[in-house]
C-alpha positions as CSV (number, residue, x, y, z in Angstrom):
1,X,0.0,0.0,0.0
2,X,1.3,3.4,-0.9
3,X,2.0,6.2,1.6
4,X,-1.0,8.1,0.3
5,X,-3.2,5.1,0.4
6,X,-2.3,4.6,4.1
7,X,-2.9,8.2,4.8
8,X,-6.4,7.9,3.3
9,X,-7.1,4.8,5.5
10,X,-6.0,6.6,8.6
11,X,-8.0,9.7,7.7
12,X,-11.0,7.6,7.1
13,X,-10.7,5.9,10.5
14,X,-10.2,9.3,12.1
15,X,-13.3,10.7,10.5
16,X,-15.4,7.7,11.4
17,X,-14.7,8.4,15.1
18,X,-15.6,12.1,14.7
19,X,-18.7,11.6,12.6
20,X,-20.1,8.4,14.2
21,X,-23.4,8.9,15.8
22,X,-26.1,6.7,17.4
23,X,-29.0,5.4,15.3
24,X,-31.4,7.9,16.8
25,X,-29.6,11.1,15.9
26,X,-30.7,13.0,12.8
27,X,-28.7,15.5,10.8
28,X,-30.9,18.4,9.7
29,X,-31.5,18.3,6.0
30,X,-30.1,14.9,5.5
31,X,-32.2,12.3,3.8
32,X,-32.3,9.2,6.0
33,X,-31.8,5.8,4.2
34,X,-33.1,4.1,7.4
35,X,-36.6,5.5,7.2
36,X,-39.0,2.7,6.5
37,X,-42.5,2.9,4.9
38,X,-43.9,3.7,8.3
39,X,-41.5,6.7,8.8
40,X,-39.9,4.9,11.8
41,X,-36.1,4.8,11.9
42,X,-34.5,1.4,11.8
43,X,-31.1,0.8,13.3
44,X,-28.6,0.2,10.6
45,X,-26.7,-3.1,11.1
46,X,-23.0,-2.7,11.8
47,X,-21.5,-6.1,12.5
48,X,-18.0,-4.7,12.9
49,X,-18.8,-2.7,16.0
50,X,-20.3,-3.5,19.4
51,X,-22.0,-1.0,21.8
52,X,-19.2,-1.4,24.4
53,X,-16.3,-0.4,22.1
54,X,-14.5,2.9,23.0
55,X,-14.5,4.9,19.8
56,X,-11.0,6.3,20.5
57,X,-9.5,2.9,21.1
58,X,-11.4,1.6,18.0
59,X,-9.7,4.3,16.0
60,X,-6.3,3.5,17.4
61,X,-6.8,-0.2,16.5
62,X,-8.0,0.8,13.0
63,X,-4.9,3.0,12.5
64,X,-2.7,0.0,13.4
65,X,-4.9,-2.2,11.1
66,X,-5.9,-4.5,14.0
67,X,-9.2,-5.9,15.2
68,X,-10.7,-4.2,18.3
69,X,-9.3,-5.8,21.5
70,X,-6.0,-7.2,20.1
71,X,-3.4,-7.9,22.8
72,X,-0.4,-5.7,23.5
73,X,2.1,-8.0,21.8
74,X,0.0,-7.8,18.6
75,X,-0.3,-4.0,18.9
76,X,3.5,-3.7,19.3
77,X,4.2,-6.0,16.4
78,X,1.8,-4.0,14.1
79,X,3.1,-0.7,15.2
80,X,6.7,-1.8,14.6
81,X,5.9,-3.2,11.2
82,X,3.9,-0.2,10.0
83,X,6.5,2.3,11.4
84,X,9.2,0.5,9.4
85,X,7.1,0.5,6.3
86,X,6.2,4.2,6.4
87,X,9.2,5.8,8.2
88,X,10.0,9.2,6.8
89,X,13.6,8.4,6.2
90,X,12.5,5.9,3.5
91,X,10.9,8.9,1.6
92,X,13.6,11.5,1.9
93,X,13.9,12.0,-1.8
94,X,10.4,13.5,-2.1
95,X,9.6,16.3,0.3
96,X,5.8,15.9,0.0
97,X,6.0,12.1,0.6
98,X,8.3,12.7,3.6
99,X,5.8,15.1,5.2
100,X,3.0,12.6,4.6
101,X,5.1,9.8,6.1
102,X,5.9,12.0,9.1
103,X,2.2,12.5,9.7
104,X,1.5,8.8,9.3
105,X,4.2,7.8,11.8
106,X,2.9,10.4,14.3
107,X,-0.6,8.8,14.0
108,X,0.9,5.4,14.5
109,X,2.9,6.5,17.5
110,X,-0.2,8.1,19.0
111,X,-2.2,5.0,18.5
112,X,0.5,2.8,19.9
113,X,0.9,5.0,23.0
114,X,-2.8,5.2,23.6
115,X,-3.3,1.4,23.3
116,X,-0.2,0.7,25.4
117,X,-1.7,2.9,28.2
118,X,-5.1,1.3,27.8
119,X,-3.5,-2.1,28.3
120,X,-1.8,-0.8,31.5
121,X,1.7,-1.0,30.2
């Protein structure tokens, strides 16, 4: 996956946490695909998420491309692998790519530190 593709995935995961809302909230002026014939809102199925997931931790796991609840050893392994793959020093020839890689690694580090503290390490 390219650096830009990775940035897109991390941005998407970030935005899902910001814009996630419960099934009962309505955005003014937004057409609701969940309105049935009776006008009642139905809960949209979301098999990848449970009600007891912390959205911040879910975003951290998504940034590290891990399933929610992965153990600390798996988190460390994923962080290390992704940091090696996207490290800014690997993209030093192109200034734009180096800046993007720097932002990616900052996000990976934030996710790793957040999950490490959540695991009590």
